[in-house]
TINU-793423 format. One record per residue (C-alpha): residue number from 0; residue in one letter; x, y, z. Coordinates in Angstrom, 2 decimals, padded with zeros to 5 digits, m for minus. Example, Ala and Ser with C-alpha at 12.3 -4.5 7.8 and 13.67 -1.06 7.14 Angstrom:
2
@num=0, residu=A, xx=012.30, yy=m004.50, zz=007.80
@num=1, residu=S, xx=013.67, yy=m001.06, zz=007.14
This chain:
388
@num=0, residu=M, xx=m163.43, yy=124.81, zz=026.32
@num=1, residu=K, xx=m167.21, yy=124.51, zz=026.16
@num=2, residu=K, xx=m167.08, yy=124.67, zz=022.38
@num=3, residu=I, xx=m164.59, yy=121.81, zz=022.21
@num=4, residu=D, xx=m166.67, yy=119.70, zz=024.58
@num=5, residu=S, xx=m169.85, yy=120.32, zz=022.58
@num=6, residu=T, xx=m168.08, yy=119.38, zz=019.38
@num=7, residu=K, xx=m166.95, yy=116.11, zz=020.92
@num=8, residu=R, xx=m170.47, yy=115.45, zz=022.15
@num=9, residu=Y, xx=m171.90, yy=116.19, zz=018.71
@num=10, residu=E, xx=m169.42, yy=113.79, zz=017.09
@num=11, residu=K, xx=m170.37, yy=111.04, zz=019.57
@num=12, residu=L, xx=m174.04, yy=111.61, zz=018.79
@num=13, residu=R, xx=m173.36, yy=111.46, zz=015.06
@num=14, residu=E, xx=m171.41, yy=108.23, zz=015.46
@num=15, residu=A, xx=m174.23, yy=106.74, zz=017.51
@num=16, residu=V, xx=m176.72, yy=107.53, zz=014.75
@num=17, residu=G, xx=m174.44, yy=106.00, zz=012.14
@num=18, residu=N, xx=m174.17, yy=102.83, zz=014.24
@num=19, residu=G, xx=m177.94, yy=102.68, zz=014.69
@num=20, residu=D, xx=m177.68, yy=103.18, zz=018.47
@num=21, residu=V, xx=m179.72, yy=106.40, zz=018.46
@num=22, residu=D, xx=m182.75, yy=107.10, zz=016.29
@num=23, residu=R, xx=m183.03, yy=110.32, zz=014.30
@num=24, residu=R, xx=m185.65, yy=112.01, zz=016.50
@num=25, residu=T, xx=m183.59, yy=111.36, zz=019.63
@num=26, residu=F, xx=m180.50, yy=112.64, zz=017.81
@num=27, residu=F, xx=m182.13, yy=115.98, zz=017.00
@num=28, residu=G, xx=m183.38, yy=116.39, zz=020.56
@num=29, residu=L, xx=m180.00, yy=115.63, zz=022.11
@num=30, residu=M, xx=m178.24, yy=117.76, zz=019.54
@num=31, residu=G, xx=m180.35, yy=120.79, zz=020.38
@num=32, residu=S, xx=m179.87, yy=120.21, zz=024.09
@num=33, residu=A, xx=m176.12, yy=119.93, zz=023.64
@num=34, residu=A, xx=m175.98, yy=123.14, zz=021.68
@num=35, residu=I, xx=m178.07, yy=125.11, zz=024.16
@num=36, residu=T, xx=m176.17, yy=123.76, zz=027.17
@num=37, residu=A, xx=m172.79, yy=124.55, zz=025.59
@num=38, residu=G, xx=m173.81, yy=127.93, zz=024.24
@num=39, residu=V, xx=m172.92, yy=126.98, zz=020.68
@num=40, residu=A, xx=m173.79, yy=129.65, zz=018.14
@num=41, residu=G, xx=m172.80, yy=130.90, zz=014.70
@num=42, residu=G, xx=m171.69, yy=128.51, zz=011.99
@num=43, residu=A, xx=m171.75, yy=125.39, zz=014.17
@num=44, residu=M, xx=m175.33, yy=125.98, zz=015.32
@num=45, residu=T, xx=m176.39, yy=126.94, zz=011.80
@num=46, residu=S, xx=m175.04, yy=123.66, zz=010.49
@num=47, residu=M, xx=m176.78, yy=121.69, zz=013.23
@num=48, residu=A, xx=m180.05, yy=123.50, zz=012.71
@num=49, residu=R, xx=m179.93, yy=122.88, zz=009.01
@num=50, residu=M, xx=m179.43, yy=119.18, zz=009.70
@num=51, residu=A, xx=m182.55, yy=119.21, zz=011.82
@num=52, residu=H, xx=m184.76, yy=120.99, zz=009.32
@num=53, residu=A, xx=m183.58, yy=119.96, zz=005.88
@num=54, residu=A, xx=m184.80, yy=116.36, zz=006.07
@num=55, residu=G, xx=m186.26, yy=114.80, zz=003.00
@num=56, residu=T, xx=m184.05, yy=116.30, zz=000.29
@num=57, residu=E, xx=m182.74, yy=113.92, zz=m002.37
@num=58, residu=L, xx=m179.17, yy=114.37, zz=m003.64
@num=59, residu=H, xx=m178.00, yy=112.53, zz=m006.75
@num=60, residu=F, xx=m174.36, yy=111.44, zz=m006.73
@num=61, residu=E, xx=m172.39, yy=109.85, zz=m009.55
@num=62, residu=G, xx=m169.07, yy=108.13, zz=m009.06
@num=63, residu=W, xx=m166.65, yy=105.43, zz=m010.15
@num=64, residu=G, xx=m168.29, yy=102.27, zz=m008.80
@num=65, residu=G, xx=m166.67, yy=099.23, zz=m007.20
@num=66, residu=V, xx=m164.71, yy=099.59, zz=m003.97
@num=67, residu=V, xx=m164.80, yy=103.39, zz=m004.27
@num=68, residu=S, xx=m168.59, yy=103.59, zz=m004.32
@num=69, residu=E, xx=m168.83, yy=100.92, zz=m001.62
@num=70, residu=A, xx=m166.61, yy=102.95, zz=000.69
@num=71, residu=L, xx=m168.55, yy=106.16, zz=000.06
@num=72, residu=R, xx=m171.87, yy=104.42, zz=000.66
@num=73, residu=K, xx=m170.78, yy=102.71, zz=003.88
@num=74, residu=Y, xx=m168.74, yy=105.45, zz=005.53
@num=75, residu=A, xx=m170.23, yy=108.67, zz=004.15
@num=76, residu=F, xx=m173.66, yy=108.41, zz=002.55
@num=77, residu=A, xx=m175.35, yy=105.96, zz=004.94
@num=78, residu=P, xx=m174.28, yy=107.87, zz=008.09
@num=79, residu=Y, xx=m175.24, yy=111.17, zz=006.46
@num=80, residu=E, xx=m178.71, yy=109.83, zz=005.60
@num=81, residu=A, xx=m179.16, yy=108.54, zz=009.14
@num=82, residu=A, xx=m178.13, yy=111.87, zz=010.63
@num=83, residu=T, xx=m180.18, yy=114.14, zz=008.37
@num=84, residu=G, xx=m183.09, yy=112.24, zz=006.87
@num=85, residu=N, xx=m181.90, yy=113.29, zz=003.42
@num=86, residu=T, xx=m181.26, yy=110.68, zz=000.75
@num=87, residu=V, xx=m178.18, yy=110.21, zz=m001.41
@num=88, residu=V, xx=m179.00, yy=108.37, zz=m004.63
@num=89, residu=D, xx=m175.66, yy=107.09, zz=m005.88
@num=90, residu=A, xx=m175.04, yy=105.90, zz=m009.42
@num=91, residu=T, xx=m171.86, yy=104.97, zz=m011.29
@num=92, residu=F, xx=m170.25, yy=106.07, zz=m014.54
@num=93, residu=G, xx=m167.36, yy=104.86, zz=m016.69
@num=94, residu=G, xx=m166.15, yy=108.42, zz=m017.27
@num=95, residu=E, xx=m167.33, yy=112.00, zz=m017.04
@num=96, residu=N, xx=m167.73, yy=112.31, zz=m020.79
@num=97, residu=E, xx=m170.83, yy=110.13, zz=m020.60
@num=98, residu=V, xx=m172.30, yy=112.37, zz=m017.87
@num=99, residu=L, xx=m171.52, yy=115.51, zz=m019.86
@num=100, residu=T, xx=m173.12, yy=113.98, zz=m022.95
@num=101, residu=K, xx=m176.30, yy=113.12, zz=m021.01
@num=102, residu=I, xx=m176.51, yy=116.59, zz=m019.50
@num=103, residu=K, xx=m176.08, yy=118.28, zz=m022.86
@num=104, residu=A, xx=m178.69, yy=116.00, zz=m024.43
@num=105, residu=A, xx=m181.14, yy=116.80, zz=m021.63
@num=106, residu=G, xx=m180.53, yy=120.53, zz=m021.94
@num=107, residu=G, xx=m179.76, yy=120.94, zz=m018.23
@num=108, residu=T, xx=m178.39, yy=119.33, zz=m015.09
@num=109, residu=A, xx=m181.69, yy=118.01, zz=m013.70
@num=110, residu=G, xx=m181.08, yy=114.70, zz=m011.94
@num=111, residu=H, xx=m177.35, yy=115.37, zz=m011.55
@num=112, residu=N, xx=m176.08, yy=117.02, zz=m008.35
@num=113, residu=I, xx=m172.62, yy=115.90, zz=m007.24
@num=114, residu=L, xx=m169.91, yy=114.19, zz=m009.29
@num=115, residu=H, xx=m166.80, yy=112.39, zz=m008.08
@num=116, residu=S, xx=m164.91, yy=114.40, zz=m010.65
@num=117, residu=S, xx=m161.50, yy=113.44, zz=m011.98
@num=118, residu=G, xx=m158.88, yy=116.12, zz=m011.82
@num=119, residu=V, xx=m158.37, yy=119.80, zz=m012.30
@num=120, residu=N, xx=m158.75, yy=119.55, zz=m016.08
@num=121, residu=W, xx=m162.30, yy=118.23, zz=m015.68
@num=122, residu=Y, xx=m163.00, yy=120.92, zz=m013.09
@num=123, residu=K, xx=m162.09, yy=123.52, zz=m015.70
@num=124, residu=R, xx=m164.22, yy=121.78, zz=m018.35
@num=125, residu=W, xx=m167.31, yy=121.74, zz=m016.14
@num=126, residu=V, xx=m166.84, yy=125.36, zz=m015.09
@num=127, residu=D, xx=m166.10, yy=126.59, zz=m018.62
@num=128, residu=A, xx=m169.23, yy=124.80, zz=m019.84
@num=129, residu=G, xx=m171.31, yy=126.81, zz=m017.38
@num=130, residu=Y, xx=m172.23, yy=123.98, zz=m015.01
@num=131, residu=G, xx=m170.39, yy=125.23, zz=m011.92
@num=132, residu=V, xx=m171.74, yy=126.78, zz=m008.71
@num=133, residu=A, xx=m170.41, yy=129.13, zz=m006.04
@num=134, residu=L, xx=m170.06, yy=127.16, zz=m002.82
@num=135, residu=N, xx=m170.55, yy=129.03, zz=000.45
@num=136, residu=E, xx=m167.37, yy=127.99, zz=002.24
@num=137, residu=A, xx=m168.77, yy=129.19, zz=005.58
@num=138, residu=N, xx=m171.07, yy=126.18, zz=005.36
@num=139, residu=I, xx=m168.11, yy=123.84, zz=004.81
@num=140, residu=P, xx=m165.84, yy=124.52, zz=007.83
@num=141, residu=N, xx=m164.02, yy=121.20, zz=007.39
@num=142, residu=L, xx=m162.56, yy=122.64, zz=004.19
@num=143, residu=S, xx=m159.97, yy=124.29, zz=006.46
@num=144, residu=N, xx=m158.29, yy=120.88, zz=006.88
@num=145, residu=V, xx=m157.84, yy=120.27, zz=003.15
@num=146, residu=M, xx=m154.30, yy=120.50, zz=001.74
@num=147, residu=T, xx=m153.47, yy=123.90, zz=000.29
@num=148, residu=A, xx=m151.61, yy=122.04, zz=m002.48
@num=149, residu=M, xx=m154.94, yy=120.55, zz=m003.57
@num=150, residu=L, xx=m157.03, yy=123.67, zz=m003.15
@num=151, residu=D, xx=m154.72, yy=126.05, zz=m005.03
@num=152, residu=P, xx=m155.15, yy=124.49, zz=m008.53
@num=153, residu=F, xx=m158.94, yy=124.80, zz=m008.22
@num=154, residu=R, xx=m158.77, yy=128.36, zz=m006.87
@num=155, residu=K, xx=m156.52, yy=129.31, zz=m009.77
@num=156, residu=I, xx=m159.35, yy=128.42, zz=m012.16
@num=157, residu=T, xx=m162.14, yy=129.99, zz=m010.08
@num=158, residu=P, xx=m160.48, yy=132.53, zz=m007.76
@num=159, residu=N, xx=m163.73, yy=134.01, zz=m006.43
@num=160, residu=S, xx=m165.42, yy=130.79, zz=m005.34
@num=161, residu=L, xx=m165.16, yy=127.02, zz=m005.53
@num=162, residu=S, xx=m167.53, yy=124.73, zz=m007.40
@num=163, residu=A, xx=m166.06, yy=121.61, zz=m005.80
@num=164, residu=V, xx=m164.01, yy=120.42, zz=m002.85
@num=165, residu=P, xx=m160.89, yy=118.26, zz=m003.34
@num=166, residu=Y, xx=m161.47, yy=114.82, zz=m001.83
@num=167, residu=D, xx=m158.76, yy=112.32, zz=m002.71
@num=168, residu=Y, xx=m155.76, yy=111.75, zz=m004.93
@num=169, residu=G, xx=m153.78, yy=108.95, zz=m006.52
@num=170, residu=T, xx=m151.74, yy=107.92, zz=m009.51
@num=171, residu=T, xx=m152.25, yy=106.05, zz=m012.76
@num=172, residu=G, xx=m149.21, yy=103.79, zz=m012.79
@num=173, residu=I, xx=m148.57, yy=100.27, zz=m014.01
@num=174, residu=A, xx=m149.92, yy=097.12, zz=m012.36
@num=175, residu=Y, xx=m148.32, yy=093.79, zz=m013.13
@num=176, residu=N, xx=m148.65, yy=090.17, zz=m012.02
@num=177, residu=T, xx=m145.52, yy=089.10, zz=m010.16
@num=178, residu=K, xx=m145.98, yy=085.48, zz=m011.31
@num=179, residu=Y, xx=m145.11, yy=086.54, zz=m014.85
@num=180, residu=I, xx=m143.17, yy=089.80, zz=m014.54
@num=181, residu=T, xx=m140.36, yy=090.56, zz=m012.12
@num=182, residu=E, xx=m139.84, yy=093.79, zz=m010.23
@num=183, residu=A, xx=m136.52, yy=094.29, zz=m012.00
@num=184, residu=E, xx=m138.19, yy=093.97, zz=m015.42
@num=185, residu=A, xx=m140.92, yy=096.40, zz=m014.45
@num=186, residu=K, xx=m138.50, yy=099.03, zz=m013.15
@num=187, residu=E, xx=m136.17, yy=098.67, zz=m016.13
@num=188, residu=L, xx=m138.89, yy=099.08, zz=m018.76
@num=189, residu=G, xx=m141.20, yy=101.54, zz=m016.98
@num=190, residu=A, xx=m143.93, yy=102.73, zz=m019.35
@num=191, residu=N, xx=m142.50, yy=100.49, zz=m022.09
@num=192, residu=L, xx=m143.55, yy=097.43, zz=m020.09
@num=193, residu=L, xx=m146.95, yy=097.99, zz=m021.76
@num=194, residu=L, xx=m145.30, yy=097.43, zz=m025.17
@num=195, residu=R, xx=m143.67, yy=094.04, zz=m024.53
@num=196, residu=K, xx=m144.48, yy=091.98, zz=m027.60
@num=197, residu=D, xx=m144.05, yy=088.65, zz=m025.80
@num=198, residu=L, xx=m147.02, yy=089.63, zz=m023.58
@num=199, residu=K, xx=m149.40, yy=090.18, zz=m026.50
@num=200, residu=G, xx=m152.92, yy=089.23, zz=m025.49
@num=201, residu=K, xx=m152.09, yy=089.63, zz=m021.80
@num=202, residu=I, xx=m151.89, yy=093.43, zz=m021.78
@num=203, residu=G, xx=m154.72, yy=095.77, zz=m020.81
@num=204, residu=G, xx=m155.37, yy=099.50, zz=m020.86
@num=205, residu=W, xx=m157.94, yy=102.11, zz=m019.96
@num=206, residu=G, xx=m159.88, yy=103.02, zz=m023.07
@num=207, residu=G, xx=m162.21, yy=105.54, zz=m021.48
@num=208, residu=D, xx=m159.93, yy=108.58, zz=m021.62
@num=209, residu=W, xx=m158.00, yy=109.77, zz=m024.66
@num=210, residu=A, xx=m155.73, yy=111.84, zz=m022.42
@num=211, residu=N, xx=m154.62, yy=108.77, zz=m020.49
@num=212, residu=R, xx=m153.63, yy=107.04, zz=m023.72
@num=213, residu=A, xx=m151.82, yy=110.18, zz=m024.86
@num=214, residu=W, xx=m149.98, yy=110.55, zz=m021.54
@num=215, residu=Y, xx=m148.55, yy=107.05, zz=m021.84
@num=216, residu=G, xx=m147.82, yy=107.56, zz=m025.52
@num=217, residu=A, xx=m145.80, yy=110.62, zz=m024.54
@num=218, residu=L, xx=m143.82, yy=108.67, zz=m021.95
@num=219, residu=Q, xx=m143.16, yy=105.86, zz=m024.43
@num=220, residu=S, xx=m141.98, yy=108.33, zz=m027.09
@num=221, residu=G, xx=m139.66, yy=110.11, zz=m024.66
@num=222, residu=Q, xx=m141.67, yy=113.34, zz=m024.29
@num=223, residu=D, xx=m142.80, yy=115.48, zz=m021.39
@num=224, residu=P, xx=m146.56, yy=114.77, zz=m021.21
@num=225, residu=N, xx=m147.27, yy=118.40, zz=m020.25
@num=226, residu=A, xx=m145.33, yy=119.72, zz=m023.24
@num=227, residu=I, xx=m145.96, yy=117.29, zz=m026.11
@num=228, residu=S, xx=m144.54, yy=118.54, zz=m029.40
@num=229, residu=D, xx=m144.78, yy=115.40, zz=m031.57
@num=230, residu=W, xx=m148.35, yy=114.10, zz=m031.49
@num=231, residu=D, xx=m147.69, yy=111.67, zz=m034.36
@num=232, residu=A, xx=m145.14, yy=109.88, zz=m032.19
@num=233, residu=V, xx=m147.66, yy=109.73, zz=m029.34
@num=234, residu=W, xx=m150.32, yy=108.07, zz=m031.47
@num=235, residu=D, xx=m147.80, yy=105.72, zz=m033.07
@num=236, residu=K, xx=m147.09, yy=104.37, zz=m029.59
@num=237, residu=A, xx=m150.82, yy=104.16, zz=m028.89
@num=238, residu=R, xx=m151.20, yy=102.04, zz=m032.04
@num=239, residu=E, xx=m148.32, yy=099.81, zz=m030.96
@num=240, residu=H, xx=m150.03, yy=099.32, zz=m027.60
@num=241, residu=R, xx=m153.44, yy=098.78, zz=m029.22
@num=242, residu=D, xx=m152.12, yy=095.86, zz=m031.27
@num=243, residu=L, xx=m150.93, yy=094.08, zz=m028.11
@num=244, residu=V, xx=m154.00, yy=094.69, zz=m025.94
@num=245, residu=L, xx=m156.47, yy=091.98, zz=m025.00
@num=246, residu=K, xx=m159.05, yy=094.53, zz=m023.87
@num=247, residu=Y, xx=m159.43, yy=098.18, zz=m022.93
@num=248, residu=W, xx=m161.16, yy=098.23, zz=m019.56
@num=249, residu=S, xx=m163.84, yy=100.84, zz=m018.92
@num=250, residu=S, xx=m164.15, yy=100.92, zz=m015.11
@num=251, residu=G, xx=m162.14, yy=100.28, zz=m011.98
@num=252, residu=A, xx=m164.25, yy=097.22, zz=m011.23
@num=253, residu=E, xx=m163.44, yy=095.75, zz=m014.65
@num=254, residu=L, xx=m159.74, yy=096.55, zz=m014.17
@num=255, residu=M, xx=m159.71, yy=094.60, zz=m010.91
@num=256, residu=D, xx=m161.60, yy=091.69, zz=m012.43
@num=257, residu=L, xx=m159.21, yy=091.34, zz=m015.38
@num=258, residu=L, xx=m156.16, yy=091.35, zz=m013.10
@num=259, residu=A, xx=m157.67, yy=089.09, zz=m010.45
@num=260, residu=K, xx=m158.67, yy=086.44, zz=m013.00
@num=261, residu=E, xx=m155.26, yy=086.72, zz=m014.70
@num=262, residu=E, xx=m156.86, yy=087.52, zz=m018.03
@num=263, residu=I, xx=m154.20, yy=090.23, zz=m018.26
@num=264, residu=Y, xx=m150.75, yy=090.36, zz=m016.67
@num=265, residu=V, xx=m149.98, yy=094.06, zz=m017.06
@num=266, residu=T, xx=m151.89, yy=097.30, zz=m017.56
@num=267, residu=E, xx=m151.83, yy=100.92, zz=m016.54
@num=268, residu=A, xx=m153.97, yy=101.06, zz=m013.43
@num=269, residu=W, xx=m155.35, yy=103.28, zz=m010.69
@num=270, residu=S, xx=m153.26, yy=103.06, zz=m007.54
@num=271, residu=G, xx=m156.17, yy=102.51, zz=m005.15
@num=272, residu=R, xx=m157.63, yy=099.66, zz=m007.18
@num=273, residu=V, xx=m154.26, yy=097.91, zz=m007.07
@num=274, residu=A, xx=m154.07, yy=098.44, zz=m003.32
@num=275, residu=A, xx=m157.50, yy=096.81, zz=m003.03
@num=276, residu=L, xx=m156.30, yy=093.79, zz=m005.06
@num=277, residu=Q, xx=m153.22, yy=093.50, zz=m002.87
@num=278, residu=A, xx=m155.39, yy=093.59, zz=000.25
@num=279, residu=Q, xx=m157.35, yy=090.67, zz=m001.23
@num=280, residu=G, xx=m154.13, yy=088.67, zz=m001.60
@num=281, residu=H, xx=m153.61, yy=088.84, zz=m005.35
@num=282, residu=P, xx=m149.97, yy=088.80, zz=m006.61
@num=283, residu=I, xx=m150.21, yy=092.24, zz=m008.17
@num=284, residu=A, xx=m147.42, yy=094.81, zz=m007.85
@num=285, residu=Y, xx=m147.45, yy=098.47, zz=m008.83
@num=286, residu=I, xx=m144.96, yy=101.05, zz=m010.09
@num=287, residu=D, xx=m145.19, yy=104.70, zz=m011.01
@num=288, residu=P, xx=m142.88, yy=105.22, zz=m014.00
@num=289, residu=P, xx=m140.89, yy=108.48, zz=m014.21
@num=290, residu=N, xx=m143.31, yy=111.34, zz=m014.98
@num=291, residu=G, xx=m146.20, yy=109.00, zz=m014.28
@num=292, residu=L, xx=m149.63, yy=110.55, zz=m014.05
@num=293, residu=A, xx=m150.95, yy=111.82, zz=m010.73
@num=294, residu=W, xx=m154.46, yy=113.15, zz=m010.26
@num=295, residu=M, xx=m156.68, yy=114.68, zz=m007.63
@num=296, residu=E, xx=m160.41, yy=114.06, zz=m007.47
@num=297, residu=S, xx=m163.05, yy=116.45, zz=m006.26
@num=298, residu=M, xx=m166.68, yy=116.42, zz=m005.26
@num=299, residu=F, xx=m168.10, yy=118.76, zz=m007.92
@num=300, residu=V, xx=m171.52, yy=120.34, zz=m007.34
@num=301, residu=L, xx=m173.50, yy=120.97, zz=m010.52
@num=302, residu=K, xx=m175.61, yy=124.03, zz=m011.25
@num=303, residu=G, xx=m179.21, yy=123.69, zz=m010.06
@num=304, residu=S, xx=m178.43, yy=121.46, zz=m007.07
@num=305, residu=P, xx=m179.97, yy=122.11, zz=m003.62
@num=306, residu=M, xx=m177.03, yy=124.11, zz=m002.28
@num=307, residu=A, xx=m177.58, yy=124.01, zz=001.48
@num=308, residu=E, xx=m177.91, yy=120.24, zz=001.47
@num=309, residu=A, xx=m175.02, yy=119.78, zz=m000.97
@num=310, residu=E, xx=m172.74, yy=121.93, zz=001.20
@num=311, residu=E, xx=m173.85, yy=120.03, zz=004.28
@num=312, residu=L, xx=m173.00, yy=116.71, zz=002.62
@num=313, residu=L, xx=m169.58, yy=117.98, zz=001.51
@num=314, residu=N, xx=m168.80, yy=119.17, zz=005.03
@num=315, residu=F, xx=m169.92, yy=115.80, zz=006.41
@num=316, residu=M, xx=m167.68, yy=114.00, zz=003.91
@num=317, residu=L, xx=m164.66, yy=116.16, zz=004.84
@num=318, residu=D, xx=m165.08, yy=115.46, zz=008.53
@num=319, residu=P, xx=m161.87, yy=113.58, zz=009.50
@num=320, residu=Q, xx=m163.82, yy=110.67, zz=010.92
@num=321, residu=T, xx=m165.67, yy=110.23, zz=007.63
@num=322, residu=A, xx=m162.90, yy=111.15, zz=005.20
@num=323, residu=L, xx=m160.32, yy=108.81, zz=006.73
@num=324, residu=A, xx=m162.76, yy=105.91, zz=006.90
@num=325, residu=V, xx=m163.51, yy=106.45, zz=003.19
@num=326, residu=A, xx=m159.78, yy=106.65, zz=002.43
@num=327, residu=S, xx=m159.17, yy=103.33, zz=004.16
@num=328, residu=G, xx=m162.09, yy=101.75, zz=002.35
@num=329, residu=Q, xx=m161.45, yy=103.02, zz=m001.17
@num=330, residu=K, xx=m157.62, yy=102.83, zz=m000.89
@num=331, residu=Y, xx=m156.93, yy=106.40, zz=m002.02
@num=332, residu=P, xx=m155.34, yy=109.01, zz=000.28
@num=333, residu=S, xx=m157.62, yy=111.72, zz=001.63
@num=334, residu=S, xx=m157.36, yy=115.38, zz=000.64
@num=335, residu=L, xx=m156.99, yy=116.26, zz=004.33
@num=336, residu=D, xx=m153.63, yy=117.76, zz=005.25
@num=337, residu=P, xx=m151.51, yy=115.18, zz=007.14
@num=338, residu=T, xx=m149.80, yy=118.03, zz=008.98
@num=339, residu=K, xx=m153.17, yy=119.07, zz=010.42
@num=340, residu=V, xx=m154.99, yy=115.74, zz=010.80
@num=341, residu=D, xx=m153.52, yy=112.55, zz=012.24
@num=342, residu=M, xx=m153.49, yy=109.86, zz=009.55
@num=343, residu=P, xx=m154.00, yy=106.21, zz=010.51
@num=344, residu=A, xx=m151.24, yy=103.78, zz=009.56
@num=345, residu=D, xx=m153.24, yy=102.11, zz=006.79
@num=346, residu=V, xx=m153.84, yy=105.47, zz=005.06
@num=347, residu=Q, xx=m150.15, yy=106.37, zz=005.36
@num=348, residu=A, xx=m149.30, yy=103.06, zz=003.66
@num=349, residu=L, xx=m151.46, yy=103.76, zz=000.59
@num=350, residu=P, xx=m149.81, yy=104.25, zz=m002.83
@num=351, residu=A, xx=m149.08, yy=107.94, zz=m003.59
@num=352, residu=F, xx=m149.57, yy=109.05, zz=000.04
@num=353, residu=D, xx=m147.54, yy=112.21, zz=000.71
@num=354, residu=P, xx=m146.79, yy=112.81, zz=004.41
@num=355, residu=T, xx=m145.71, yy=116.40, zz=003.73
@num=356, residu=G, xx=m149.06, yy=117.53, zz=002.35
@num=357, residu=K, xx=m147.26, yy=119.41, zz=m000.44
@num=358, residu=L, xx=m147.54, yy=116.80, zz=m003.26
@num=359, residu=D, xx=m144.25, yy=118.05, zz=m004.75
@num=360, residu=S, xx=m143.23, yy=114.56, zz=m005.86
@num=361, residu=L, xx=m146.33, yy=114.03, zz=m008.04
@num=362, residu=V, xx=m146.86, yy=115.12, zz=m011.67
@num=363, residu=F, xx=m150.35, yy=116.40, zz=m012.53
@num=364, residu=R, xx=m151.89, yy=117.30, zz=m015.88
@num=365, residu=D, xx=m151.60, yy=120.95, zz=m016.85
@num=366, residu=P, xx=m155.29, yy=121.78, zz=m017.50
@num=367, residu=E, xx=m154.48, yy=124.67, zz=m019.83
@num=368, residu=F, xx=m152.36, yy=122.44, zz=m022.08
@num=369, residu=W, xx=m154.58, yy=119.34, zz=m022.01
@num=370, residu=N, xx=m157.95, yy=121.04, zz=m022.38
@num=371, residu=A, xx=m156.62, yy=122.94, zz=m025.39
@num=372, residu=Q, xx=m155.86, yy=119.59, zz=m027.06
@num=373, residu=E, xx=m159.22, yy=118.00, zz=m026.26
@num=374, residu=K, xx=m161.09, yy=118.58, zz=m029.50
@num=375, residu=A, xx=m158.41, yy=117.51, zz=m031.97
@num=376, residu=Q, xx=m156.65, yy=114.78, zz=m030.03
@num=377, residu=S, xx=m159.74, yy=113.03, zz=m028.67
@num=378, residu=K, xx=m160.85, yy=112.58, zz=m032.29
@num=379, residu=Q, xx=m157.43, yy=111.19, zz=m033.14
@num=380, residu=W, xx=m157.66, yy=108.65, zz=m030.31
@num=381, residu=N, xx=m161.11, yy=107.58, zz=m031.54
@num=382, residu=R, xx=m159.59, yy=106.90, zz=m034.96
@num=383, residu=V, xx=m156.67, yy=104.99, zz=m033.48
@num=384, residu=A, xx=m158.96, yy=102.93, zz=m031.23
@num=385, residu=K, xx=m160.97, yy=101.89, zz=m034.30
@num=386, residu=G, xx=m157.87, yy=100.70, zz=m036.12
@num=387, residu=A, xx=m156.65, yy=103.76, zz=m038.06
């Protein structure tokens, strides 16, 4: 009972720091007093002690920008900084390829610590390239609340240790403006809605990932995206789409801007960005076509990072109070298991949310299949994008 009470007291202290009601020095004093009074020891006390003594470390984070970065800054990074004295320097990217290119050019991971990494296939790419770490899970006790369905794909790649913690998930479906496209039309056409010739010049697409273009090309050519046999048919559909597109967007913020200003009426889109547009009152609807793409994102720690502080930050981010606030803010469901952690109504209402915690209804990329295609098919997409 004492341990539960001390945990509650610690959480109240942390919340007070985040709200600016208690300064950092007072926090550390009260925290130590709470721990001594309650007889807290072991992992909990180690974590608290590390918070008290690790002040001043700088962690560099790179993520997707827009409402996602805003939610992480407000609900995770700012409270973490207030509680620890460490600093999170957050930057944005359009895709992980640009980060990988910069790291390779620099000859190391200096200046790069934690990435909001997209999917299991990218996890495998980072690990295979030698940029992974071995997280000490004892320092991340909140990992116990993460869905097994999200942890297992990562453990399959690195069975002895994790280099990242799963953090959120969503889908890449189709967003459309209900002023110009009806629900019935969208459901009837599915992925082929992106190929409607009468909408030429009002269609968008994500140009930052060859695999996304190939996934939709597979759907449009009637193939299983995880078992493509006719790549020519895939790229023929990508060409058909290319000739109708006004613009390939390169970030979630740009996607939202194009839809909000009605520069485009339809595009494949990230579920959380659509939810954010809907919350702002825009007439944007969303569908996941059959075999639509689902993905899970992780917080990937790169080789050479300050491990104790990185693990502390990950544990802080997986705390239910933090993780669910971020989920509400960024509009993507949390990796926390809804059978273990009570989910607020607004999180349960998010696109792709699975109340079972098993994710059986979602289709994810097979990393073995897709990573094996990377070299040849990414070059093919580059040729198609340039007009070939």
